[in-house]
C-alpha positions as CSV (number, residue, x, y, z in Angstrom):
1,M,-1.8,-1.2,-1.4
2,R,-0.7,-2.2,2.3
3,T,-4.1,-1.8,4.3
4,L,-5.1,-2.2,8.0
5,L,-8.2,-3.3,8.1
6,V,-9.6,-2.6,11.9
7,D,-12.9,-4.5,12.7
8,H,-14.5,-7.3,14.9
9,H,-17.3,-8.1,12.9
10,A,-16.1,-11.5,10.8
11,D,-18.4,-11.4,8.0
12,V,-17.7,-7.9,7.6
13,A,-13.9,-8.6,7.4
14,R,-14.2,-11.6,5.2
15,A,-16.5,-9.6,2.5
16,V,-14.3,-6.6,2.9
17,L,-10.7,-8.5,3.0
18,A,-11.6,-11.1,-0.6
19,A,-12.3,-7.8,-2.3
20,L,-9.2,-5.9,-1.8
21,A,-7.1,-9.0,-1.9
22,D,-9.1,-9.2,-5.8
23,S,-8.1,-5.9,-6.5
24,G,-4.5,-6.3,-5.3
25,F,-4.2,-4.6,-1.8
26,A,-2.3,-6.6,0.7
27,V,-4.6,-6.6,3.4
28,D,-3.7,-7.3,7.4
29,V,-7.1,-8.1,9.8
30,A,-7.0,-6.7,13.3
31,C,-10.1,-7.2,15.5
32,T,-9.4,-5.4,18.4
33,L,-7.7,-2.5,19.3
34,E,-4.9,-4.0,20.9
35,E,-4.5,-6.4,17.7
36,A,-4.4,-3.0,15.5
37,S,-1.7,-1.1,17.5
38,Y,0.5,-4.5,17.8
39,A,0.3,-4.3,13.4
40,F,0.6,-0.6,13.0
41,H,4.0,-0.9,14.8
42,C,5.0,-4.0,13.1
43,A,4.6,-3.4,9.5
44,S,4.3,0.6,7.2
45,Y,0.5,1.1,6.2
46,E,-0.3,3.1,3.3
47,I,-4.3,3.1,4.2
48,L,-6.5,2.4,7.7
49,L,-9.5,1.0,7.5
50,L,-11.1,1.4,11.0
51,E,-14.5,0.3,12.6
52,L,-15.4,2.9,15.4
53,V,-17.3,0.7,18.1
54,L,-14.1,-2.4,19.0
55,P,-14.5,-4.7,21.6
56,D,-11.8,-3.0,23.4
57,G,-12.5,0.7,23.4
58,D,-12.9,3.0,20.6
59,G,-11.8,3.1,17.2
60,L,-11.9,7.4,17.1
61,G,-9.7,7.5,20.0
62,W,-7.3,5.2,18.4
63,L,-7.1,7.0,15.6
64,K,-6.8,10.6,17.6
65,Q,-3.6,8.9,19.2
66,L,-2.2,8.3,15.9
67,R,-2.5,11.6,15.1
68,S,-0.9,12.9,18.0
69,E,1.8,10.9,17.3
70,G,2.8,12.6,14.3
71,H,1.3,9.4,12.2
72,S,-0.5,10.5,9.3
73,V,-1.5,7.4,7.5
74,P,-4.5,7.9,5.5
75,A,-7.9,6.4,7.5
76,V,-11.2,5.5,6.2
77,V,-14.0,5.1,9.1
78,M,-16.6,2.9,8.8
79,S,-19.8,2.7,11.0
80,C,-23.5,1.2,11.1
81,F,-23.7,4.8,13.0
82,D,-24.5,8.2,10.5
83,D,-25.9,10.5,11.8
84,R,-23.8,14.5,11.2
85,E,-22.0,14.6,14.9
86,K,-20.5,10.8,14.0
87,R,-19.5,12.5,10.5
88,I,-17.8,15.9,11.6
89,A,-16.3,13.7,15.0
90,S,-14.7,11.3,12.6
91,F,-13.2,13.8,10.4
92,N,-12.3,16.3,13.4
93,G,-10.3,13.0,14.9
94,G,-8.3,12.8,11.8
95,A,-10.3,10.1,9.2
96,D,-10.1,11.0,5.9
97,D,-13.5,9.8,5.0
98,F,-16.2,8.4,6.2
99,L,-18.6,5.1,4.7
100,R,-21.5,4.1,6.3
101,K,-22.0,0.3,7.1
102,P,-23.1,-2.0,5.2
103,V,-20.0,-1.0,2.8
104,S,-19.9,-1.8,-0.9
105,P,-16.6,-2.7,-1.6
106,V,-16.4,-1.6,-5.3
107,E,-17.0,2.0,-3.3
108,L,-14.3,1.3,-1.0
109,I,-12.0,0.7,-3.3
110,A,-13.0,3.7,-5.5
111,R,-12.4,5.6,-2.0
112,M,-8.9,4.0,-1.6
113,R,-7.9,4.8,-4.8
114,A,-9.4,8.5,-4.5
115,I,-6.9,8.9,-1.4
116,Q,-4.7,7.7,-2.8
117,R,-4.2,9.6,-5.6
118,R,-4.8,13.2,-3.7
119,A,-1.4,11.7,-1.7
120,I,0.6,11.0,-4.7
121,Q,-0.8,14.5,-6.3
122,L,1.2,16.4,-2.9
123,T,4.0,15.1,-4.6
124,D,5.2,14.2,-7.9
125,P,3.2,12.4,-9.2
126,I,5.4,11.2,-12.5
127,L,8.8,9.2,-11.5
128,V,11.1,8.7,-13.9
129,F,14.6,7.2,-13.8
130,G,16.3,6.6,-17.4
131,N,14.4,5.9,-20.0
132,L,11.6,4.3,-17.2
133,N,8.3,6.9,-16.8
134,F,6.1,5.6,-14.5
135,D,2.8,7.2,-13.3
136,P,1.2,5.9,-9.9
137,I,-2.1,7.4,-10.6
138,S,-2.7,5.8,-14.1
139,R,-0.6,2.6,-13.2
140,E,1.2,3.4,-16.4
141,L,5.0,2.4,-17.1
142,S,6.2,3.1,-20.4
143,V,10.0,2.7,-21.6
144,A,11.4,5.1,-24.2
145,G,8.0,6.1,-24.8
146,D,6.5,2.8,-25.5
147,R,4.0,1.6,-23.3
148,L,5.0,-1.8,-21.3
149,T,2.8,-4.1,-19.6
150,I,3.5,-6.4,-16.8
151,A,1.4,-8.1,-13.9
152,R,0.3,-6.0,-11.3
153,R,2.9,-7.5,-8.3
154,E,6.0,-6.8,-10.3
155,L,4.5,-3.2,-11.3
156,C,4.7,-3.0,-7.4
157,I,8.0,-4.0,-7.0
158,L,9.3,-1.6,-9.8
159,E,7.3,1.4,-8.2
160,H,8.9,0.4,-4.8
161,L,12.5,0.3,-6.7
162,L,11.4,3.6,-8.9
163,K,10.4,5.7,-5.3
164,R,14.2,4.7,-4.0
165,A,16.0,4.5,-7.0
166,G,19.8,4.6,-6.4
167,R,19.4,3.4,-3.1
168,I,19.3,-0.2,-1.3
169,V,16.1,-1.1,-1.0
170,P,16.3,-4.1,1.9
171,R,14.4,-7.5,1.1
172,A,12.4,-6.6,4.5
173,Q,11.0,-3.8,3.1
174,L,10.2,-4.9,-0.3
175,E,8.2,-7.6,0.9
176,G,6.7,-5.7,3.9
177,H,5.2,-3.5,1.1
178,L,3.8,-6.4,-0.8
179,Y,2.5,-9.2,1.4
180,S,0.4,-8.8,4.1
181,F,0.9,-11.2,7.1
182,N,-1.7,-14.1,6.1
183,D,-0.4,-14.3,2.2
184,E,1.0,-18.1,1.8
185,V,4.3,-16.6,0.1
186,S,6.9,-18.9,-0.9
187,T,10.3,-18.4,0.2
188,N,11.7,-17.5,-3.3
189,A,8.5,-15.4,-4.8
190,L,10.6,-12.3,-4.2
191,E,13.2,-13.5,-6.0
192,V,10.8,-15.1,-9.1
193,G,9.2,-11.4,-9.4
194,I,12.4,-9.8,-9.3
195,Y,13.7,-12.2,-12.4
196,R,10.4,-11.7,-14.2
197,L,10.8,-8.1,-14.1
198,R,14.7,-7.6,-14.9
199,G,13.2,-9.9,-18.0
200,H,10.6,-7.5,-19.0
201,L,12.7,-4.7,-18.2
202,S,15.8,-6.2,-20.5
203,R,13.6,-7.0,-23.4
204,S,12.0,-3.7,-23.5
205,G,15.4,-1.9,-23.6
206,A,15.1,-0.3,-20.5
207,T,17.9,1.5,-19.3
208,P,18.0,1.3,-15.5
209,Q,18.8,-2.1,-14.1
210,I,18.1,-4.3,-10.9
211,K,21.0,-5.3,-9.2
212,T,21.2,-7.7,-6.1
213,V,23.1,-6.8,-3.0
214,R,23.8,-9.9,-1.5
215,G,22.6,-10.4,2.0
216,I,20.6,-7.4,2.0
217,G,18.2,-6.7,-0.9
218,Y,18.5,-5.2,-3.7
219,I,19.1,-2.0,-5.9
220,L,17.5,0.1,-9.1
221,E,20.5,1.8,-10.8
222,L,21.6,3.1,-14.1
223,P,25.1,1.4,-15.9
224,G,28.4,2.4,-14.6
225,A,26.4,4.2,-11.3
226,V,27.6,3.9,-7.9
227,S,25.6,2.0,-5.7
228,A,24.6,3.5,-2.3
């Protein structure tokens, strides 16, 4: 889950970043609203973690602006202030959840997962293509009814391709979904992940295949299909 953490407290940011990275989240950290705005318009985020009091302005005001512009990305507000009025103002301003600092990383991750599940349940929760079946909530993948266990990063690649099955997914879009700005990623990291994923699919008897579209990206398709 690509995450934007907006917090100028270095100790809090380090702790949250470490916990989320260990749980498979790609996290970008912004210390100011200016940095947050720049990052938000450069990448596609699935969730925001937002401190209310920032050096250059009010985090809730920024969130309200995003909502007024039509951005529906889920947002978790984190604040040292836990009075009733602050919580109500945060929810009315567009927050999906509110946590008091110091934040428990375990609770934060659980709440982020819950928000993700709710978002998935608003659409079709099960992704099916050929004989592949993937449940984004339980993170279970099966081929012709048999469960297939693969590495987290490769599962994320497959999920992104499944959501766009039959359509070309640009390389930059895949990388943006998988990695944060600060991740140390080798130039061929995506190719290695695709290679391993192809091996898993082939050995398990999966009918969908990952094709490379030279100079553009990748497409998950069934044999004989015409690329879109």
